[in-house]
C-alpha positions in Angstrom: 0.0 0.0 0.0 1.3 3.5 -0.8 0.1 6.8 0.5 1.8 9.2 -1.9 -0.2 12.1 -0.6 1.8 12.1 2.7 5.0 10.8 1.0 4.9 7.7 3.2 4.5 4.1 2.0 3.4 1.0 3.8 3.6 -2.6 2.7 1.4 -5.1 4.4 1.5 -8.9 4.2 -0.9 -11.6 5.3 -3.8 -13.6 4.0 -5.3 -11.8 1.0 -8.7 -13.2 2.0 -8.5 -11.3 5.3 -6.3 -8.3 4.9 -4.7 -7.0 8.1 -5.9 -3.5 7.5 -8.7 -1.3 8.8 -11.7 -0.6 6.6 -11.1 2.3 4.2 -7.5 2.7 5.3 -5.7 2.2 2.0 -5.1 4.9 -0.7 -3.8 2.4 -3.2 -3.8 -1.4 -3.7 -1.8 -3.3 -6.2 -2.5 -6.9 -7.1 -0.2 -8.4 -9.7 -0.8 -12.0 -10.8 -2.4 -12.8 -7.4 -6.0 -13.7 -8.1 -5.1 -16.8 -10.1 -3.3 -18.2 -7.0 -5.9 -17.7 -4.3 -8.7 -20.0 -3.1 -11.4 -17.3 -3.6 -10.6 -14.5 -6.0 -14.0 -12.9 -5.3 -13.2 -12.8 -1.5 -9.8 -11.2 -2.1 -11.5 -8.5 -4.3 -14.1 -8.0 -1.6 -11.3 -7.4 0.8 -9.6 -4.9 -1.5 -13.0 -3.1 -1.8 -13.2 -3.1 2.0 -9.8 -1.6 2.7 -9.7 0.9 -0.1 -10.7 4.4 0.6 -13.6 5.9 -1.4 -11.2 7.9 -3.6 -8.5 5.2 -3.6 -6.9 3.5 -6.6 -6.6 -0.1 -7.4 -4.3 -1.7 -10.0 -4.9 -5.3 -11.1 -2.8 -7.3 -13.5 -3.7 -10.9 -14.5 -2.7 -12.9 -17.5 -5.0 -12.8 -20.6 -5.6 -16.5 -21.0 -7.8 -15.9 -24.1 -4.6 -15.0 -26.0 -2.7 -18.0 -24.8 -0.9 -19.9 -27.6 0.6 -23.3 -27.2 2.9 -24.4 -30.0 3.1 -28.2 -30.0 2.8 -30.8 -32.8 -0.1 -32.5 -30.8 -2.8 -30.0 -31.9 -5.6 -31.6 -29.9 -3.6 -31.6 -26.6 -2.6 -28.0 -27.3 -6.2 -27.0 -27.8 -7.4 -28.8 -24.7 -4.6 -27.1 -22.6 -5.6 -23.7 -24.0 -9.3 -24.3 -23.3 -8.5 -25.4 -19.8 -6.5 -22.2 -18.9 -9.0 -20.0 -20.8 -11.7 -21.3 -18.5 -9.7 -20.4 -15.4 -9.2 -16.9 -16.8 -12.9 -16.4 -17.5 -13.8 -17.6 -14.0 -11.4 -15.1 -12.6 -13.0 -12.3 -14.6 -16.4 -13.3 -13.4 -15.3 -13.3 -9.8 -13.7 -9.9 -10.3 -17.0 -8.6 -11.7 -19.1 -9.8 -8.7 -16.7 -8.9 -5.9 -18.0 -6.5 -3.3 -21.7 -7.1 -4.1 
């Protein structure tokens, strides 16, 4: 977390499903390739919503699985692999859209 308005910064670590921060206490939150690794992406996003101030900023970066390309001579296995990971990416996007509701 970074509070650039005061010039101070703060990093917090812990379970992303239950952030160790007070409600509306963060000016900025950055998640970079986190949601694909957690048990409940929607819960993590709800926590981000909880800790972020009303005028806060959030930056999210997750892979775009829809553009995944696997170059292998076994075309059927390559397509199955791509479909599998695309489904994970789509589920993450759905969780992101419903977080905080």
